[in-house]
BAKOLZA-591950 format. One record per residue: residue number from 1; residue in one letter; x, y, z of N, C-alpha, C in turn. Coordinates in pm, 1 decimal, m for minus. Each point is the difference from the previous one (the first is absolute). Last residue first. Example, Ala and Ser with C-alpha at 12.3 -4.5 7.8 and 13.67 -1.06 7.14 Angstrom:
<atoms>
ATOM/n/res/nx/ny/nz/cax/cay/caz/cx/cy/cz
ATOM/2/s/1285.0/m225.0/708.0/82.0/119.0/6.0/m77.0/109.0/73.0
ATOM/1/a/29.0/m572.0/m7.0/m89.0/119.0/0.0/90.0/120.0/0.0
</atoms>
This chain:
<atoms>
ATOM/n/res/nx/ny/nz/cax/cay/caz/cx/cy/cz
ATOM/186/r/20772.6/14020.3/10476.2/m76.8/82.5/m94.3/m17.6/m61.1/m130.8
ATOM/185/p/265.6/m161.8/338.3/m143.3/m36.7/3.5/m78.5/61.6/m82.8
ATOM/184/i/469.4/77.7/m76.5/m22.0/m143.5/8.8/m136.4/m15.1/42.6
ATOM/183/r/238.7/428.6/52.1/m64.4/m12.2/m124.6/m101.7/m167.1/m30.6
ATOM/182/q/335.6/178.1/389.1/m170.8/41.3/m21.7/m76.5/m48.7/m108.3
ATOM/181/i/437.2/m99.9/3.1/m41.5/m68.8/91.1/m163.4/35.7/20.1
ATOM/180/p/303.6/232.0/m281.0/m8.6/m98.6/m58.5/m113.6/m82.8/88.1
ATOM/179/t/159.4/439.6/152.6/m104.6/m9.4/m76.9/m38.2/m156.0/m64.8
ATOM/178/l/343.5/171.0/288.4/m103.0/m108.6/52.1/m119.1/5.6/m68.5
ATOM/177/l/402.8/279.3/m94.9/46.1/m117.9/1.8/m125.2/m130.7/32.1
ATOM/176/l/m68.8/487.1/57.0/20.9/m25.0/m121.8/11.0/m166.9/m41.1
ATOM/175/a/44.6/164.2/450.4/m127.4/m31.4/m42.8/m26.9/14.5/m166.9
ATOM/174/g/441.7/44.0/147.6/m57.5/m104.7/84.4/m148.1/m33.0/m59.7
ATOM/173/l/230.7/391.5/m112.7/33.2/m108.2/m74.9/m63.1/m105.5/23.7
ATOM/172/t/m280.6/394.8/118.5/125.7/m52.4/m3.0/50.8/m111.7/m38.2
ATOM/171/l/m391.0/396.4/m138.9/42.3/m135.2/62.5/139.7/7.7/m3.4
ATOM/170/h/m241.2/342.5/m204.3/24.6/14.3/163.3/11.4/m140.1/43.0
ATOM/169/c/0.9/93.5/m469.8/m154.9/24.5/53.6/m19.5/m38.2/181.2
ATOM/168/c/378.3/m22.5/m388.8/m33.6/m123.9/120.0/m110.6/27.6/69.3
ATOM/167/e/148.2/276.0/m360.8/m58.7/m122.8/m67.3/m4.1/m109.1/146.9
ATOM/166/p/166.1/487.9/76.8/m106.5/m32.7/m21.0/m68.1/m121.6/m52.7
ATOM/165/r/413.9/22.5/296.6/m27.7/61.3/m145.5/m130.3/m62.2/m7.3
ATOM/164/a/254.1/m93.5/391.9/m74.1/138.5/m9.3/m39.0/51.0/m133.4
ATOM/163/e/246.7/m415.0/129.0/m131.5/m16.9/25.8/m51.7/141.3/m5.7
ATOM/162/q/458.3/m24.9/m132.8/m121.0/m81.1/m83.7/m146.0/12.5/36.7
ATOM/161/a/309.4/149.8/298.8/3.2/107.6/m119.2/m73.3/m64.0/m100.2
ATOM/160/k/119.5/m276.0/366.4/m122.9/111.5/45.0/m29.9/115.6/m120.4
ATOM/159/v/336.9/m379.0/m68.9/m143.2/m56.1/m10.8/m92.6/109.9/56.2
ATOM/158/f/449.3/93.1/19.2/m45.2/m23.7/m165.8/m141.4/m40.9/m18.1
ATOM/157/q/201.7/85.9/422.1/10.2/103.3/m72.3/m69.4/m6.5/m154.0
ATOM/156/h/118.7/m381.8/267.4/m74.7/62.6/72.1/m39.2/116.0/m96.5
ATOM/155/f/349.1/m230.1/m143.8/m120.7/m57.3/m71.5/m104.6/76.7/101.8
ATOM/154/e/423.8/118.2/131.2/m14.9/43.0/m137.5/m171.1/m55.4/m51.8
ATOM/153/n/163.7/m87.4/459.7/m36.0/136.4/m19.8/m44.1/11.4/m173.2
ATOM/152/n/27.2/m470.4/259.8/65.2/46.6/m100.2/m76.8/153.2/m38.6
ATOM/151/q/m117.4/m279.0/333.8/143.1/m19.2/48.6/57.2/53.6/m110.9
ATOM/150/k/m484.3/m25.5/56.6/65.1/61.4/111.0/160.3/6.8/0.7
ATOM/149/m/m306.8/m138.4/m328.6/m38.2/144.5/m4.8/81.6/18.4/130.9
ATOM/148/w/33.3/m467.1/m120.9/104.0/109.6/m82.0/m23.3/124.6/18.6
ATOM/147/k/m269.7/m300.9/230.0/175.6/m8.1/47.7/38.3/80.2/m58.9
ATOM/146/q/m437.0/m22.3/m146.7/3.5/88.9/119.6/134.2/m3.5/35.8
ATOM/145/l/m76.6/m296.0/m344.1/m24.4/153.1/m50.1/19.1/106.8/117.2
ATOM/144/t/m18.7/m478.0/60.5/142.1/48.1/m53.5/m7.6/166.4/m51.2
ATOM/143/d/m397.5/m214.0/193.2/95.1/m21.8/97.0/139.7/79.6/m58.9
ATOM/142/s/m351.1/m81.2/m276.1/m11.4/76.3/43.4/105.8/20.7/144.9
ATOM/141/a/m6.4/m358.5/m308.0/44.7/122.8/m73.8/m31.2/142.2/148.5
ATOM/140/e/m106.1/m446.8/150.2/163.9/18.2/m27.8/6.1/113.6/m92.6
ATOM/139/q/m425.9/m95.7/43.5/50.3/29.8/135.6/141.0/55.6/19.3
ATOM/138/f/m239.1/m170.5/m440.7/8.2/131.0/45.5/38.0/48.3/133.8
ATOM/137/d/4.5/m436.6/m269.1/106.8/77.1/59.6/m25.7/145.9/36.2
ATOM/136/n/m357.6/m286.0/m124.4/97.0/m91.7/83.4/109.6/73.5/27.9
ATOM/135/a/m283.0/190.0/m342.3/m56.1/34.4/158.3/96.6/m103.1/116.2
ATOM/134/y/149.4/m20.9/m470.7/m57.1/135.3/33.8/m13.7/21.9/167.5
ATOM/133/s/m40.1/m415.7/m246.1/128.1/32.3/33.7/21.5/139.1/93.3
ATOM/132/s/m409.5/m68.5/m186.6/m0.4/m97.6/102.1/157.7/31.9/58.4
ATOM/131/y/m129.7/200.3/m409.5/m58.0/61.0/134.1/13.8/m102.4/97.8
ATOM/130/l/83.2/m141.7/m398.5/116.9/82.7/36.1/m26.5/53.6/122.5
ATOM/129/k/m298.5/m256.3/m252.6/75.7/m68.4/97.8/129.0/118.7/63.4
ATOM/128/l/m301.9/60.4/m406.8/m33.3/42.9/154.6/81.6/m28.9/93.3
ATOM/127/f/m14.3/m177.5/m415.5/91.9/103.4/1.1/m4.4/48.8/143.4
ATOM/126/p/m308.4/m320.9/m205.6/134.6/m52.7/65.7/74.8/144.5/11.0
ATOM/125/a/m432.4/165.7/m171.3/13.8/m82.1/130.6/104.0/m64.7/70.1
ATOM/124/l/m106.2/198.4/m434.5/129.1/73.9/86.6/m6.4/m55.8/119.5
ATOM/123/y/m349.9/m87.4/m337.6/115.9/m8.0/m64.3/135.2/11.6/88.0
ATOM/122/d/m463.9/72.7/157.1/48.3/m132.8/m27.2/132.2/m50.0/m56.6
ATOM/121/f/m165.9/477.3/34.4/54.5/m81.3/182.8/25.2/m144.9/m57.6
ATOM/120/a/m182.2/233.5/m349.8/122.9/54.9/68.1/66.6/m68.1/110.0
ATOM/119/e/m426.1/m122.9/m174.8/105.9/m42.1/m87.3/159.2/43.8/40.4
ATOM/118/g/m387.3/203.6/218.3/m10.3/m148.5/m1.1/136.3/m81.5/m57.9
ATOM/117/l/m145.8/472.7/m103.0/84.0/m24.3/141.5/21.0/m138.9/28.4
ATOM/116/s/9.1/92.9/m502.9/m127.7/17.1/85.6/87.7/m21.5/144.3
ATOM/115/r/271.0/200.5/m431.2/m80.9/m144.8/5.2/m151.7/52.7/137.8
ATOM/114/q/393.3/316.7/m143.7/m48.7/m93.9/m100.3/m75.5/m96.1/22.9
ATOM/113/r/73.7/269.4/376.0/m6.1/91.7/m124.0/m25.7/m65.1/m113.3
ATOM/112/m/172.8/m246.8/354.9/m152.9/29.6/36.4/m30.3/115.3/m120.2
ATOM/111/y/458.9/m153.6/m25.7/m81.0/m77.3/m21.6/m189.1/17.9/19.5
ATOM/110/n/348.5/307.3/170.9/m3.2/m4.3/m188.4/m90.7/m98.7/m41.1
ATOM/109/f/85.1/11.1/434.3/m65.7/93.4/m30.2/m26.9/m0.7/m141.4
ATOM/108/l/267.4/m317.5/179.0/m129.5/m32.3/64.1/m95.6/113.0/m84.2
ATOM/107/e/468.6/40.6/m25.8/m74.1/m79.3/m110.4/m155.8/m26.8/21.1
ATOM/106/q/254.5/238.9/343.3/m11.5/88.5/m165.2/m52.1/m76.9/m84.1
ATOM/105/n/94.7/m226.6/414.6/m115.7/107.8/6.2/m19.2/110.4/m131.4
ATOM/104/v/350.8/m322.8/21.1/m106.0/m71.0/11.1/m130.2/82.1/m11.3
ATOM/103/s/432.2/209.4/94.6/m31.4/m34.3/m185.1/m108.0/m83.9/30.1
ATOM/102/l/69.2/153.6/413.7/3.3/123.6/m97.7/m52.3/m87.6/m132.3
ATOM/101/i/205.1/m265.4/302.0/m174.3/7.1/36.1/m14.7/115.6/m106.1
ATOM/100/g/431.2/m98.0/27.9/m88.3/m117.7/m86.1/m158.2/22.0/m7.6
ATOM/99/e/324.2/281.4/241.6/m16.2/54.6/m162.2/m50.6/m143.2/m66.6
ATOM/98/i/60.2/m1.5/449.0/m97.9/117.3/7.9/m25.9/m14.8/m178.4
ATOM/97/n/220.9/m349.3/334.0/m29.4/9.6/m150.9/m115.2/99.0/m44.9
ATOM/96/s/332.3/124.1/407.4/m54.8/m154.5/m10.9/m20.5/m25.6/m169.2
ATOM/95/f/156.1/379.4/315.4/m66.5/m1.9/m114.8/m76.5/m94.5/m37.5
ATOM/94/i/272.9/7.0/396.8/m71.2/101.6/m16.2/m82.6/m11.4/m72.2
ATOM/93/i/374.1/m273.3/m63.9/m101.1/m41.3/153.9/m146.9/85.2/m20.7
ATOM/92/n/393.2/134.9/m291.3/m111.5/m167.6/m64.4/m89.3/m16.9/96.8
ATOM/91/c/294.8/307.3/144.6/m91.6/53.4/m121.8/m66.6/m80.0/m36.5
ATOM/90/a/340.1/m140.4/257.7/m112.6/47.8/79.2/m106.5/69.5/m86.4
ATOM/89/d/382.8/m185.3/m197.9/m80.8/m123.3/62.6/m128.3/89.0/91.1
ATOM/88/t/321.9/264.6/m228.8/m80.6/m38.0/m93.6/m101.9/m120.3/50.8
ATOM/87/p/204.2/412.3/304.4/46.9/m137.8/m76.6/m111.8/m43.5/m77.4
ATOM/86/i/m34.0/518.2/51.2/m12.6/m106.3/74.5/74.9/m102.0/m46.6
ATOM/85/i/24.4/381.4/m246.3/m23.2/37.6/141.1/m1.0/m84.5/90.1
ATOM/84/s/58.2/12.7/m495.6/70.7/m119.3/101.1/m23.6/82.1/131.9
ATOM/83/g/m194.8/151.4/m452.0/113.2/88.5/105.0/48.5/m64.9/108.4
ATOM/82/i/m297.4/m203.3/m322.8/108.9/69.8/m57.6/110.2/93.2/101.7
ATOM/81/r/m388.3/m265.0/189.7/95.5/m71.3/m67.2/111.5/86.7/m76.2
ATOM/80/i/m319.9/260.0/189.2/64.6/m80.5/96.0/100.1/m98.5/m31.6
ATOM/79/p/m312.0/197.3/m281.4/117.4/112.5/34.8/62.8/m52.8/117.9
ATOM/78/k/m345.3/m275.7/m161.5/119.7/6.9/m119.6/67.2/92.2/62.5
ATOM/77/l/m341.5/m53.4/293.6/92.1/m125.1/m49.1/93.9/34.4/m67.4
ATOM/76/f/m322.3/338.7/125.4/87.7/m54.5/112.7/135.5/m128.1/m54.5
ATOM/75/l/m347.1/269.3/m300.8/52.0/86.3/119.0/119.9/m31.9/90.5
ATOM/74/t/m234.8/m299.0/m349.8/74.0/128.7/m62.0/22.7/87.5/114.8
ATOM/73/v/m245.6/m368.5/109.5/169.6/m78.5/m84.8/58.7/117.3/m51.5
ATOM/72/i/m416.4/104.5/284.7/131.3/m60.9/67.6/110.6/m48.2/m72.7
ATOM/71/t/m357.0/170.4/m223.6/65.2/111.1/84.6/102.3/m64.3/68.8
ATOM/70/n/m275.9/m298.9/m244.8/111.9/96.0/m79.7/59.9/123.7/83.8
ATOM/69/i/m349.3/m202.8/228.4/111.7/m113.9/m24.5/102.6/57.9/m117.6
ATOM/68/q/m395.8/238.0/90.7/79.1/6.6/134.3/138.9/m115.8/m27.9
ATOM/67/s/m305.6/62.5/m354.9/54.6/126.5/m1.5/71.9/m50.6/123.7
ATOM/66/i/m246.4/m324.6/m89.7/75.7/m14.7/m85.9/86.6/123.6/18.0
ATOM/65/y/m380.5/m0.6/216.5/67.4/m117.8/49.8/145.1/20.2/m64.2
ATOM/64/n/m358.2/253.8/m177.1/60.1/59.0/139.8/117.5/m90.8/48.7
ATOM/63/h/m270.9/m148.6/m330.0/86.9/102.2/m69.5/64.8/35.0/122.9
ATOM/62/e/m317.9/m338.0/98.5/135.8/m40.9/m80.1/83.2/101.6/m36.9
ATOM/61/t/m395.0/173.9/184.2/65.0/m48.5/107.1/109.9/m92.9/m50.4
ATOM/60/d/m335.8/149.9/m324.0/103.3/116.9/50.3/76.7/m50.6/136.2
ATOM/59/f/m216.4/m318.2/m268.9/65.2/89.7/m61.1/99.2/84.3/82.8
ATOM/58/i/m375.7/m246.9/213.8/145.4/m78.9/m38.3/68.7/84.3/m62.4
ATOM/57/e/m380.4/236.4/47.4/76.0/m14.5/144.6/103.3/m87.2/m22.3
ATOM/56/r/m293.8/m0.6/m367.4/79.7/188.7/9.5/82.3/m21.5/129.5
ATOM/55/v/m302.3/m381.8/m57.2/125.1/m22.5/m101.4/85.9/172.0/2.9
ATOM/54/i/m379.0/m47.4/231.2/79.4/m91.4/68.5/128.1/m22.6/m73.2
ATOM/53/k/m367.6/279.9/m134.4/57.8/42.2/117.1/145.2/m60.8/70.4
ATOM/52/q/m305.0/m190.0/m342.5/89.3/139.9/m37.3/80.3/57.2/88.5
ATOM/51/r/m313.6/m298.4/119.6/85.7/m94.6/m47.3/95.4/115.0/m83.4
ATOM/50/r/m383.1/155.8/192.1/84.4/m60.9/118.8/93.2/m32.9/m50.8
ATOM/49/t/m168.9/334.0/m332.1/m93.3/m122.0/83.7/121.9/m10.9/78.6
ATOM/48/l/m61.9/502.1/m152.2/100.1/m92.3/m16.2/m99.5/m141.1/89.4
ATOM/47/n/m126.4/479.6/m37.0/m27.1/m90.9/m106.7/97.7/m131.6/m12.7
ATOM/46/e/52.4/308.9/349.4/m129.9/m53.3/30.6/m36.3/m75.4/m142.9
ATOM/45/s/400.0/270.0/44.9/m0.9/m121.0/19.5/m134.3/m60.6/45.3
ATOM/44/g/166.9/450.4/m238.4/m108.5/m73.4/29.6/9.7/m149.9/3.6
ATOM/43/a/292.2/198.4/m348.2/m12.2/108.0/131.9/m143.6/m94.8/52.7
ATOM/42/r/327.1/m316.0/m215.2/m104.4/95.4/m62.2/m45.9/83.0/143.0
ATOM/41/h/327.0/m407.5/m78.7/27.1/132.2/65.6/m81.5/132.8/m72.1
ATOM/40/l/m80.4/m480.3/m114.4/47.0/m21.9/133.6/30.9/135.4/113.5
ATOM/39/v/m100.9/m73.6/m503.5/m115.4/18.8/83.6/23.9/20.1/147.0
ATOM/38/p/357.5/m41.1/m359.6/m56.2/120.8/31.6/m106.9/5.6/89.9
ATOM/37/h/393.8/m340.3/m49.1/m120.3/m28.6/72.4/m88.0/150.9/m19.7
ATOM/36/l/447.3/m36.7/m193.2/m61.7/m139.9/m35.3/m154.6/0.4/28.9
ATOM/35/r/246.0/389.4/68.3/m32.1/m1.3/m132.4/m52.3/m153.2/m39.2
ATOM/34/c/114.6/130.4/437.5/m89.6/79.6/m33.9/m49.0/m52.1/m138.1
ATOM/33/s/369.2/m188.2/204.3/m116.8/m48.4/20.3/m130.6/83.5/m40.3
ATOM/32/y/439.7/167.3/m84.6/m15.9/m87.6/m59.6/m136.4/m97.8/14.3
ATOM/31/p/166.4/375.2/292.0/m57.0/56.9/m165.1/m11.9/m108.8/m40.8
ATOM/30/h/49.0/57.4/482.7/m70.5/m108.7/m87.6/m30.1/49.7/m126.7
ATOM/29/l/168.4/279.3/347.1/69.3/m93.7/5.6/m16.1/m112.9/m90.5
ATOM/28/r/m257.8/387.6/40.4/101.3/24.2/m58.2/133.1/m97.3/13.8
ATOM/27/c/m428.2/m32.3/209.1/m36.9/m61.6/m147.6/138.1/66.3/m50.7
ATOM/26/s/m119.8/m136.0/511.7/48.5/126.8/m70.6/11.1/m48.2/m168.1
ATOM/25/y/m128.9/m224.8/429.7/m100.4/15.9/m112.6/36.1/107.6/m86.6
ATOM/24/p/248.0/m99.1/410.5/10.5/m150.3/m77.1/m89.1/1.7/m131.5
ATOM/23/s/333.4/407.4/184.0/m186.0/m69.4/44.7/26.5/m129.7/m83.3
ATOM/22/c/372.4/294.8/m27.3/m29.2/m126.3/88.3/m102.1/m12.0/43.3
ATOM/21/d/193.4/349.0/m253.2/m78.1/m107.7/m82.5/m3.9/m102.4/74.1
ATOM/20/s/200.4/402.9/121.6/m101.4/36.2/11.0/m80.4/m126.0/m60.1
ATOM/19/a/444.8/14.0/26.4/m41.7/m27.4/146.0/m158.8/21.0/m33.6
ATOM/18/a/232.7/m194.5/m427.3/53.0/117.3/119.0/m104.6/m21.4/102.8
ATOM/17/p/153.5/m404.7/m287.4/m98.1/87.6/14.1/65.3/118.7/90.0
ATOM/16/s/225.1/m366.5/m331.8/18.8/96.8/90.4/m117.9/111.1/60.7
ATOM/15/f/53.3/m405.1/m415.3/m36.6/m9.0/146.0/46.1/107.9/121.2
ATOM/14/s/m38.8/m125.0/m554.4/19.6/92.0/76.5/m74.1/m32.1/137.4
ATOM/13/d/14.8/m279.9/m362.9/76.1/84.7/m65.5/24.4/76.0/137.3
ATOM/12/l/m303.0/m340.2/m25.9/119.6/17.5/91.5/90.7/57.4/m55.0
ATOM/11/p/m377.9/m144.9/m271.8/m48.3/75.3/130.8/94.5/22.9/96.9
ATOM/10/t/135.4/39.1/m505.2/m43.7/m100.2/88.3/m70.7/61.6/123.7
ATOM/9/r/128.9/151.3/m513.7/m6.5/24.7/129.2/m49.1/m83.9/80.7
ATOM/8/p/220.8/m26.1/m516.4/m121.5/28.7/91.9/31.0/15.6/133.2
ATOM/7/a/340.1/188.7/m329.6/m10.3/m153.2/14.2/m148.3/22.2/76.7
ATOM/6/t/88.2/335.5/m398.2/44.1/m24.0/113.4/m37.1/m140.7/66.4
ATOM/5/p/142.6/238.1/m494.9/m106.0/m92.5/93.1/54.2/m21.8/137.1
ATOM/4/e/99.5/429.7/m329.0/52.3/m130.2/21.2/m96.7/m79.8/103.8
ATOM/3/t/m98.4/389.4/m351.1/17.1/m17.1/85.3/29.6/m116.0/39.7
ATOM/2/t/5.9/357.7/m419.7/3.6/m124.9/49.2/1.3/m35.0/137.4
ATOM/1/m/m86.9/416.6/m347.2/41.3/m15.9/98.8/m43.7/m160.9/52.6
</atoms>
């Protein structure tokens, strides 16, 4: 009996946490970091050095951040685009360059796994400019979201239904869209 070779899994193959997986330290959300850094996930965190704790925190928060951004893209942006629920220009204003931010952070996470944290941030620093344009356009995005929530019942119903899904971890679309702004100082 021969088995067909399977493509290697990447750390970003599945980013759909269940509601019970919303804890930032849930190892169920971090199957790949566990394989890469087994010492970081041993039972008994008292064994970890300060540096190991910091590294674990960086991996955990980056993984959770990517998960939240992926939730925006998969549960909101793509279905809104496909269904043409609101005009394309309104969709572009609300979601700005969120797909670019997701892509950069996925690359950062992969690079962090393969190299040192310093090398990863050094390599991707030029791409983090996406955050400044996202932050500069955020007020307009927020205003546009509120406007379309009030004036388009189909959009309002869709957003509310998606926000109720467990992947959103009880966060509204507005709160999820704020995530990249909050990530900057971290």
